[in-house]
Backbone bond lengths (Angstrom), bond angles and torsions (degrees), N, CA, C in turn:
res aa  C-N    CA-C-N  psi(-1)  N-CA   C-N-CA  omega(-1)  CA-C   N-CA-C  phi
1 X - - - 1.461 - - 1.549 109.05 -
2 X 1.315 114.91 128.45 1.457 116.31 177.02 1.524 111.70 -66.87
3 X 1.304 116.32 151.86 1.457 119.55 176.24 1.524 109.12 -61.63
4 X 1.319 115.02 141.74 1.450 117.25 178.42 1.499 113.43 -60.85
5 X 1.334 115.56 -26.91 1.433 118.96 -177.97 1.501 113.42 -69.70
6 X 1.334 119.28 -6.99 1.451 120.78 -179.69 1.520 112.70 -107.13
7 X 1.323 116.35 9.18 1.464 118.17 -169.37 1.510 116.08 -94.14
8 X 1.382 118.36 -45.82 1.453 118.40 -163.66 1.532 115.44 -124.10
9 X 1.327 117.50 157.51 1.459 126.18 154.58 1.512 108.83 -156.40
10 X 1.325 116.68 174.53 1.468 120.22 -174.53 1.494 114.38 -68.51
11 X 1.351 116.98 149.25 1.464 123.12 172.24 1.518 107.32 -119.91
12 X 1.326 114.94 125.99 1.461 118.10 177.10 1.540 110.83 -96.67
13 X 1.319 114.88 142.92 1.466 119.21 174.91 1.509 108.16 -156.51
14 X 1.327 117.82 171.87 1.441 121.82 -179.04 1.508 109.73 -117.34
15 X 1.331 116.26 143.67 1.443 120.48 177.08 1.526 106.60 -135.31
16 X 1.315 117.99 120.42 1.453 122.82 -170.33 1.508 109.71 -107.87
17 X 1.323 116.37 134.44 1.460 119.08 176.81 1.518 110.45 -60.14
18 X 1.336 117.92 131.62 1.455 120.76 -178.27 1.512 112.42 -124.57
19 X 1.310 117.06 18.96 1.431 120.64 175.29 1.527 115.01 87.60
20 X 1.310 117.67 3.13 1.457 120.84 176.84 1.514 107.78 -116.78
21 X 1.342 116.37 128.55 1.465 120.04 -178.60 1.518 111.86 -60.01
22 X 1.308 116.34 133.79 1.432 122.05 -178.93 1.526 109.55 -84.23
23 X 1.320 116.82 115.40 1.471 120.80 179.96 1.511 109.06 -86.75
24 X 1.342 115.35 124.13 1.454 118.45 -169.24 1.542 113.12 -130.36
25 X 1.307 118.85 9.47 1.467 119.90 -172.88 1.519 112.43 -62.68
26 X 1.339 117.71 -44.44 1.461 119.62 -178.01 1.507 111.38 -73.16
27 X 1.321 118.73 -40.39 1.453 120.46 178.04 1.496 110.84 -62.58
28 X 1.340 117.54 -34.90 1.450 120.45 178.38 1.530 109.31 -66.84
29 X 1.304 116.83 -36.18 1.477 119.53 179.98 1.522 110.12 -61.88
30 X 1.334 118.86 -48.19 1.463 121.02 -179.41 1.516 110.40 -71.08
31 X 1.325 116.18 -37.67 1.478 119.58 -179.65 1.522 109.92 -63.32
32 X 1.317 118.17 -43.84 1.452 120.90 -178.54 1.533 112.64 -63.36
33 X 1.303 115.28 -35.51 1.467 119.92 175.72 1.549 108.65 -63.68
34 X 1.315 117.09 -45.79 1.456 121.13 -179.42 1.522 110.26 -64.15
35 X 1.330 116.86 -42.38 1.456 120.66 177.36 1.492 112.56 -60.43
36 X 1.336 117.49 -43.87 1.467 121.55 176.97 1.541 111.60 -57.03
37 X 1.350 116.68 -44.35 1.464 120.94 -179.05 1.526 109.74 -60.07
38 X 1.331 116.22 -45.58 1.481 120.79 -177.87 1.515 110.93 -62.60
39 X 1.343 116.25 -49.18 1.479 119.94 -173.87 1.519 110.44 -67.95
40 X 1.330 116.70 -34.87 1.453 120.26 -179.24 1.530 112.30 -68.70
41 X 1.321 117.47 -28.71 1.446 121.32 -172.13 1.548 114.15 -107.74
42 X 1.294 118.48 -18.93 1.447 121.25 -177.03 1.519 111.31 -127.40
43 X 1.311 116.25 177.83 1.453 121.72 180.00 1.551 111.98 -85.84
44 X 1.333 113.98 116.27 1.458 119.27 -178.93 1.529 111.02 -62.41
45 X 1.355 115.88 137.37 1.463 120.70 176.29 1.530 111.52 -115.28
46 X 1.332 115.61 -53.24 1.454 118.19 -173.78 1.516 109.51 -168.59
47 X 1.321 116.83 150.81 1.457 121.09 167.95 1.518 110.76 -144.56
48 X 1.314 116.12 168.59 1.453 118.65 -176.37 1.503 112.87 -163.12
49 X 1.311 115.50 168.64 1.472 122.59 177.70 1.525 108.15 -138.08
50 X 1.305 116.59 145.18 1.459 120.58 173.17 1.521 107.63 -129.46
51 X 1.324 115.99 129.84 1.459 122.37 178.05 1.525 108.03 -119.57
52 X 1.346 116.87 127.56 1.454 121.54 173.68 1.508 107.15 -114.78
53 X 1.309 116.91 137.28 1.467 119.21 173.95 1.527 111.02 -150.82
54 X 1.292 115.03 162.17 1.461 124.29 179.69 1.505 108.44 -116.18
55 X 1.362 116.13 143.06 1.455 120.95 -176.61 1.516 107.61 -142.83
56 X 1.318 116.64 149.00 1.475 121.71 -176.50 1.510 112.28 -83.89
57 X 1.336 119.73 -13.24 1.450 120.99 -179.38 1.529 109.98 -74.91
58 X 1.322 116.98 163.21 1.450 122.44 -177.68 1.543 110.34 -69.00
59 X 1.304 115.69 157.39 1.464 120.11 -178.24 1.516 111.29 -62.15
60 X 1.351 116.63 -40.46 1.452 120.11 179.41 1.509 113.14 -64.91
61 X 1.314 116.27 -39.81 1.465 121.10 179.06 1.537 109.73 -64.37
62 X 1.309 116.76 -45.51 1.461 120.73 -179.23 1.556 111.11 -66.86
63 X 1.327 115.52 -40.63 1.469 118.78 178.25 1.503 111.83 -63.90
64 X 1.305 117.73 -41.87 1.476 121.95 178.01 1.537 110.47 -63.20
65 X 1.306 116.52 -39.97 1.474 120.64 178.85 1.508 110.86 -61.99
66 X 1.346 116.36 -46.88 1.443 120.35 -179.73 1.516 112.87 -63.47
67 X 1.316 116.72 -44.09 1.482 121.18 -179.58 1.511 110.72 -62.46
68 X 1.334 117.35 -44.21 1.443 121.80 178.26 1.516 110.92 -61.34
69 X 1.306 117.70 -40.76 1.439 123.06 -179.84 1.530 110.89 -65.30
70 X 1.314 117.17 -44.13 1.461 121.16 179.30 1.507 111.19 -64.21
71 X 1.326 117.81 -40.82 1.461 120.62 177.62 1.526 111.65 -65.50
72 X 1.324 116.17 -38.56 1.446 119.99 179.57 1.515 111.31 -67.14
73 X 1.309 117.12 -32.25 1.465 121.65 178.14 1.525 113.37 -84.37
74 X 1.364 114.83 9.11 1.472 120.48 177.21 1.517 115.13 60.35
75 X 1.335 115.70 33.97 1.472 118.80 173.95 1.528 107.50 -70.89
76 X 1.329 116.85 137.17 1.458 121.26 -176.94 1.538 111.99 -95.34
77 X 1.314 114.01 161.50 1.488 121.83 174.06 1.508 111.24 51.94
78 X 1.313 116.92 55.78 1.497 119.89 177.15 1.512 109.94 -80.93
79 X 1.324 115.02 115.31 1.463 122.03 178.72 1.534 109.02 -108.07
80 X 1.346 115.54 129.86 1.462 119.05 -178.31 1.526 108.29 -125.17
81 X 1.304 116.08 120.00 1.488 121.49 176.29 1.524 107.65 -128.38
82 X 1.328 113.88 109.66 1.455 120.94 -175.51 1.523 110.96 55.49
83 X 1.320 118.10 -113.98 1.467 120.95 -179.07 1.530 112.20 -108.21
84 X 1.333 115.91 28.76 1.448 121.81 177.48 1.514 110.80 -121.22
85 X 1.308 117.30 134.32 1.475 123.78 -175.80 1.523 107.29 -125.34
86 X 1.307 116.79 127.61 1.474 122.37 176.37 1.502 107.90 -127.77
87 X 1.316 117.19 130.83 1.478 120.48 177.10 1.536 108.51 -155.45
88 X 1.313 114.52 175.04 1.448 119.53 -178.54 1.518 110.67 -151.66
89 X 1.333 115.72 162.12 1.452 121.05 169.36 1.544 106.36 -127.01
90 X 1.308 117.61 -156.81 1.454 119.98 -176.97 1.496 114.81 -60.01
91 X 1.355 116.82 -30.35 1.469 119.91 -173.19 1.523 114.56 -125.61
92 X 1.358 116.15 -29.53 1.463 119.75 -168.20 1.530 111.03 -113.79
93 X 1.334 114.72 148.53 1.458 122.47 172.95 1.512 109.93 -115.42
94 X 1.326 115.29 126.28 1.482 121.42 -177.93 1.519 109.24 -105.77
95 X 1.306 116.07 134.06 1.457 123.61 172.83 1.517 108.92 -129.44
96 X 1.317 115.94 110.91 1.480 120.51 -171.64 1.513 108.80 -121.13
97 X 1.339 115.81 129.00 1.452 122.17 179.70 1.544 109.24 -123.88
98 X 1.311 115.51 138.98 1.471 122.08 176.98 1.514 108.29 -120.39
99 X 1.344 115.37 137.84 1.461 122.69 -179.69 1.504 108.90 -123.71
100 X 1.346 115.74 127.11 1.465 121.77 -177.04 1.528 108.68 -85.80
101 X 1.333 114.93 152.40 1.462 121.76 178.64 1.503 109.39 178.68
102 X 1.360 117.66 -155.25 1.441 119.87 174.70 1.540 109.85 -59.32
103 X 1.356 114.38 -34.38 1.458 121.50 171.41 1.531 107.27 -130.95
104 X 1.289 116.42 164.04 1.453 121.11 179.81 1.537 111.08 -89.88
105 X 1.333 116.49 126.70 1.454 120.92 176.59 1.538 108.10 -104.13
106 X 1.327 114.65 133.70 1.469 120.48 -178.67 1.521 109.20 -122.19
107 X 1.351 115.68 136.12 1.436 121.40 174.93 1.522 108.81 -123.25
108 X 1.327 117.44 120.37 1.448 123.19 178.10 1.506 109.92 -112.88
109 X 1.342 118.11 120.28 1.458 122.08 175.44 1.494 108.99 -116.61
110 X 1.301 115.90 128.67 1.470 121.81 177.14 1.532 107.76 -120.32
111 X 1.316 116.43 125.74 1.452 121.81 -179.57 1.551 108.83 -116.60
112 X 1.313 115.70 137.77 1.461 121.72 -175.70 1.530 109.20 -129.02
113 X 1.334 115.60 137.03 1.453 120.97 176.72 1.517 113.67 -115.85
114 X 1.331 116.51 11.99 1.473 121.63 -177.82 1.514 108.72 -108.16
115 X 1.312 116.13 133.09 1.465 121.10 179.56 1.508 112.51 -63.44
116 X 1.334 116.65 -17.45 1.440 120.60 -177.58 1.517 115.29 -71.60
117 X 1.358 117.13 -12.72 1.454 121.15 -176.65 1.529 109.32 -112.80
118 X 1.334 114.73 122.42 1.472 120.17 175.79 1.527 108.98 -108.07
119 X 1.310 116.84 -177.45 1.460 121.65 -174.54 1.538 110.90 -60.98
120 X 1.316 117.37 -33.11 1.480 119.30 179.00 1.517 109.35 -63.68
121 X 1.347 118.57 -40.29 1.455 120.54 178.69 1.512 112.07 -69.02
122 X 1.343 117.24 -36.58 1.450 121.38 178.49 1.525 109.62 -67.58
123 X 1.300 117.49 -39.35 1.476 121.35 177.44 1.527 109.40 -59.14
124 X 1.323 117.45 -43.95 1.447 120.66 178.88 1.517 110.83 -63.20
125 X 1.342 117.56 -42.41 1.448 122.02 -178.26 1.515 111.27 -63.09
126 X 1.341 117.29 -41.40 1.480 120.30 -178.27 1.530 110.62 -73.14
127 X 1.341 116.51 -32.63 1.441 120.25 178.19 1.525 111.57 -64.69
128 X 1.330 115.44 -31.70 1.481 119.96 -179.48 1.525 110.85 -69.31
129 X 1.309 118.45 -23.42 1.467 122.15 179.30 1.529 111.84 -92.92
130 X 1.292 117.42 -32.65 1.462 123.76 -175.76 1.531 110.99 -58.96
131 X 1.322 115.59 143.72 1.462 120.40 174.58 1.516 110.34 -73.22
132 X 1.328 116.14 141.02 1.462 118.78 175.75 1.537 111.08 -81.81
133 X 1.309 116.26 6.10 1.464 120.96 177.97 1.526 111.94 -105.75
134 X 1.301 118.70 5.60 1.458 121.20 -176.26 1.529 110.14 -66.61
135 X 1.326 115.64 144.75 1.482 120.89 -176.38 1.500 112.34 -108.76
136 X 1.298 116.57 -5.11 1.478 120.30 -179.48 1.519 108.19 -159.07
137 X 1.302 118.55 141.19 1.460 119.21 178.40 1.498 111.53 -152.76
138 X 1.340 115.55 152.54 1.442 123.10 173.72 1.533 106.99 -137.65
139 X 1.324 115.43 142.33 1.458 118.49 -178.82 1.518 111.29 -129.33
140 X 1.316 117.19 142.66 1.463 123.43 -175.60 1.543 106.66 -131.89
141 X 1.320 115.75 148.42 1.472 121.40 177.18 1.527 108.35 -132.66
142 X 1.374 113.95 153.59 1.471 119.42 165.88 1.519 107.65 -145.83
143 X 1.317 115.50 156.57 1.473 122.96 174.01 1.511 108.49 -144.68
144 X 1.324 117.15 138.91 1.469 122.73 -176.00 1.517 110.62 -128.69
145 X 1.333 116.32 135.58 1.474 121.80 178.92 1.513 108.72 -135.30
146 X 1.353 115.41 158.95 1.441 121.36 170.17 1.507 107.69 -95.68
147 X 1.333 118.03 127.42 1.428 119.67 -168.52 1.534 113.10 -98.19
148 X 1.295 114.69 156.62 1.466 124.02 175.61 1.515 107.04 -119.57
149 X 1.321 117.54 113.48 1.445 121.01 -174.74 1.516 114.29 -65.49
150 X 1.312 116.49 -14.31 1.471 119.05 178.86 1.541 109.98 -70.47
151 X 1.315 116.91 -19.50 1.442 119.81 177.90 1.523 109.71 -103.58
152 X 1.302 117.51 115.76 1.464 120.96 177.86 1.540 109.58 -103.62
153 X 1.334 113.48 99.35 1.465 118.06 -177.99 1.537 110.75 -108.04
154 X 1.340 116.69 17.84 1.428 120.40 -177.03 1.552 113.92 -54.69
155 X 1.337 118.73 -43.28 1.479 117.93 179.76 1.513 112.37 -61.11
156 X 1.311 118.71 -33.42 1.446 120.85 179.04 1.508 111.64 -74.60
157 X 1.338 116.49 -37.06 1.454 120.64 177.88 1.527 111.09 -63.22
158 X 1.341 115.55 -39.29 1.462 119.45 -176.12 1.530 112.03 -78.65
159 X 1.304 118.61 -7.97 1.452 121.22 178.47 1.543 109.46 -63.70
160 X 1.297 118.20 126.36 1.445 121.96 -176.32 1.515 113.79 97.26
161 X 1.331 116.44 -8.59 1.482 120.25 179.36 1.534 110.56 -100.20
162 X 1.302 114.33 137.70 1.464 120.97 174.29 1.524 107.96 -76.73
163 X 1.345 115.39 104.72 1.467 119.20 -173.07 1.516 112.83 -64.48
164 X 1.302 118.60 -19.05 1.501 120.62 177.70 1.509 111.08 -71.51
165 X 1.333 118.50 -14.58 1.474 120.76 -178.10 1.522 113.50 -99.62
166 X 1.326 115.75 1.51 1.497 118.08 -176.32 1.500 110.88 -72.78
167 X 1.325 115.08 130.81 1.454 122.93 174.84 1.519 107.96 -127.25
168 X 1.338 117.64 128.02 1.446 121.81 -179.70 1.540 110.22 -117.52
169 X 1.306 115.07 148.48 1.453 121.03 177.65 1.523 109.88 -146.89
170 X 1.305 116.96 138.96 1.443 121.46 179.31 1.525 110.21 -89.37
171 X 1.298 117.77 144.63 1.460 122.74 172.34 1.509 107.24 -129.95
172 X 1.300 117.50 -176.73 1.453 122.08 -169.42 1.530 113.19 -61.58
173 X 1.330 115.22 -36.08 1.476 117.91 -175.65 1.529 113.61 -125.95
174 X 1.333 115.34 33.15 1.460 118.83 177.76 1.531 113.01 159.28
175 X 1.295 114.50 -153.76 1.447 120.50 177.52 1.524 111.69 -139.94
176 X 1.325 117.05 158.17 1.449 123.13 177.73 1.505 108.54 -119.12
177 X 1.302 114.31 150.45 1.483 121.18 175.14 1.508 108.16 -133.86
178 X 1.319 115.58 129.79 1.459 122.65 175.41 1.521 108.92 -120.89
179 X 1.310 118.50 131.39 1.445 120.62 -176.12 1.511 110.58 -153.58
180 X 1.350 114.88 -178.14 1.453 120.93 175.54 1.529 109.01 -128.27
181 X 1.320 115.05 145.80 1.453 119.64 172.30 1.542 107.29 -72.23
182 X 1.322 115.98 168.61 1.475 117.86 -175.32 1.512 112.96 -66.87
183 X 1.344 117.82 -12.46 1.483 120.31 176.39 1.530 110.81 -90.28
184 X 1.335 118.59 -2.23 1.455 121.58 -179.53 1.498 115.34 98.42
185 X 1.342 118.59 -10.75 1.448 120.95 178.08 1.534 110.31 -74.24
186 X 1.321 115.18 156.10 1.476 119.79 -168.48 1.515 112.18 -95.41
187 X 1.321 115.50 151.38 1.478 122.66 175.69 1.527 108.13 -142.10
188 X 1.307 115.90 135.80 1.456 121.99 172.73 1.545 107.71 -113.36
189 X 1.290 116.47 139.12 1.469 122.60 175.93 1.527 109.23 -131.87
190 X 1.306 117.37 157.16 1.419 117.79 177.51 1.520 112.88 -166.76
191 X 1.311 115.10 160.68 1.463 120.99 172.67 1.524 108.25 -129.94
192 X 1.315 115.01 133.76 1.469 120.56 177.21 1.511 107.99 -120.91
193 X 1.283 114.77 138.57 1.480 120.95 -177.35 1.527 110.74 -105.30
194 X 1.328 115.33 118.77 1.465 121.89 176.04 1.519 109.05 -114.95
195 X 1.355 115.17 170.98 1.471 118.95 174.69 1.514 110.74 -62.55
196 X 1.345 116.24 -27.43 1.478 120.62 -178.07 1.509 112.93 -83.75
197 X 1.317 118.13 -4.23 1.464 121.10 179.57 1.518 112.20 137.37
198 X 1.326 113.44 -167.06 1.455 121.08 -178.49 1.516 111.28 -112.80
199 X 1.325 115.04 134.92 1.444 121.09 -175.14 1.512 112.66 -123.47
200 X 1.303 116.08 141.16 1.456 119.78 178.61 1.520 107.03 -113.62
201 X 1.366 115.13 140.81 1.435 120.98 178.58 1.521 107.90 -135.03
202 X 1.331 115.55 139.49 1.458 121.32 176.52 1.509 109.21 -126.32
203 X 1.323 117.67 155.06 1.451 120.43 177.81 1.510 111.02 -160.26
204 X 1.323 116.50 149.78 1.411 122.54 176.93 1.544 110.97 -137.82
205 X 1.322 120.36 136.18 1.462 125.54 -7.19 1.525 111.82 -76.14
206 X 1.334 117.08 -13.00 1.455 121.37 173.66 1.546 107.23 -136.98
207 X 1.332 116.62 173.47 1.439 121.34 171.16 1.515 106.74 -97.25
208 X 1.309 118.20 116.85 1.447 121.05 -169.10 1.518 114.56 -94.90
209 X 1.319 118.18 5.19 1.484 121.52 -179.19 1.503 110.49 -113.27
210 X 1.311 115.73 156.64 1.460 121.54 171.96 1.516 108.52 -94.47
211 X 1.298 117.09 166.11 1.451 120.78 -178.21 1.524 110.41 -156.48
């Protein structure tokens, strides 16, 4: 068995809203299992969620709704620049962008640095901000840990993945792995090597952050 430290790094890709709601319940099920395995065995670093949706209301109406909601929920340090909103609470940082057009597009990113919050908690947090009038949505997750090569949890991580879909590629400071869960939903995994150690990151259907 190859050392876990030689297996993964992040894979970047783009996924564009095409007017069809992205169904993610099964991929979330497998992803959450994988996230649990990583957090239980390695040192948690960070995780996050990104929700994109489209709404028929005007950009100003939707922005006002979100700002009012954040103030009501006692979010601190709310910064508003044009159509971008940044705020935080005790554990989470919110970065919200609105784009005007024929319809209003909203992107909500929540980043967490506390081990106490998993993807299920982040999903709940983003749902509390999302409009109940949205007509289309896509959701993305990532989780990052610092790995210990003495623990080889690769067999557990690959549980739920269709091994026939695995594609690996080397890059300058690690490797990337792209695959599909057994239900056909996508997963990206990766390992990046820094002077401070080796880090693993997973994301579904892509990893939406840089590092």
